[in-house]
N, C-alpha and C positions, 0 to 999 in steps of 0.2 A: 738489345734494342736501343737503349739510350746511347751506346757507343756509336751505333749506326746513324742516329739523328745528329750527334755532334759532328761526326765525320762528313755528313751530308753538306754541312756549311762550307767545307773546303773542297769537296770533290763533286764533280757532276757525273762522272762515269759510274754507273751503278755496279758494274762488275768489279771495278777497282775498289769501290766503296765496300762491297760485300767481302772482298778479300781482306781489306784493311781491318774491318770490324772482326772478321774471323780470326785474323792473326792476333789482334789485341786480346780477344777472349781466350784464344788458344794458348798464348804465351803464359797467361796466368795459370790455366789448367795444367799446362805442361810442367810448370815448376812444381805445382802441388802434387801431381799424380805420377811423376817420374819414379820408376821403381815399383809401382803397384799395378794391379790389373785394371785399375780405372782408366789407364791411358788408352785402352781399347775403345772407351766411350767417346774419345775425342773424334774419332772418325765419323761418328753420327752427325756432327756438324757439317762435315764435307758432303756426306751422303744426302742430307736434307737440302743443302744448297744445290746439288746436282738435280735432285728430283724437282725442286722448285723451277729451275730453268727448263728442264725437259718438258714439264707440263705447261709452262707459260709461253715459251718462245719457239720459233722455228730455228732449229740449231744449224742445220746443214747450209742454210742460206747465209748465215752470219759466221764468217770464218774466225773472228776474234772470240766469239762466244763458244764456238766449238772447241778451240784450243784451251780456253779457260776451263771448260767442263772436263776436258781430258786431263788437264793439270790437276784439278781437284780429285779426279778419279785416281790418278797416280799417287797423290798424297794419301788418300784413304787406303789404298792398297799397301803403301809403304808403312803406314801405321799398323795395319794388321792384314796379313796376306789373305786371310779368309774373306775379307771384304770384296774380293774379286767375285765371289759367289753372288753378291748383291749387285755388283756393277754390270755383270754380263747381261742379266735380264733388262736392266735399264738401257743398255746399248742396243739390244734386240728390239725393245720398244721404240727407240728413236728411229732405227732403220725401217721398221714397219710403218710408223707414223709419218715419216718423211720420205717414203720410197719414191715419190714423184720428183724429188729434187736430186736424186742420185744420177750423176752423169760422169763423163770422163774426167772432169776437173776434180771430182771428189777423190779420185785415186791418189793424186798428189797430196791432198789434205789428209787422206788416210795414212800415208807413209809418214808425214810430219806428225800426225797424231800419235802414232806408235812410238816415235822418238820422244815426244813430250810426255807420254804416259810412263815411259821407262826411266826418265830422268830422276824423279823422286824415289822410285823403287830401286834405282841403281845404288843409292847410298846404303840401303838395307842389304843389298846383295854383296857389296864390297865389304861391309862390316862383318857379315856372317862368314864370308869366304876367308877373311883375315883371322877371325876368332876360332872358327870351327873347321874350316876346310870344305864346308858344304854351303853353297850360295843360298839355298832356300831352307836352311836349318829351321825347324826340326823335322821337316818333311823329307821323304825319300832318303832316309839314312842308309848308307852303304857300308 
């Protein structure tokens, strides 16, 4: 919270401010928790930020906010693949909540959103493919 107040002096954009404060806090935790099971708790920060914006804002009307939330979802999934179980109900909630804003322009945003979501997760997939030969190790072992 204090980091967010300090960064507020320099930045006016609240999404960028939230991302900066999350990165500052996350980098400390990442160094402390690397190699432990505590690293899974890092995704809670991203999930709480997603839930905050989903409940507060109209997401489908604001393209930048939509892509920001999709990026946070991709990061949370890249940290722990089972976070996808938590992100899917949030996405369904957004679609139900904002069904009146869905039109043909949203299709392009949907395609871009899939690409943005996959970017952070792609690092995880490439690393697993290189180390184990299975892109989503330890799931679906053949």
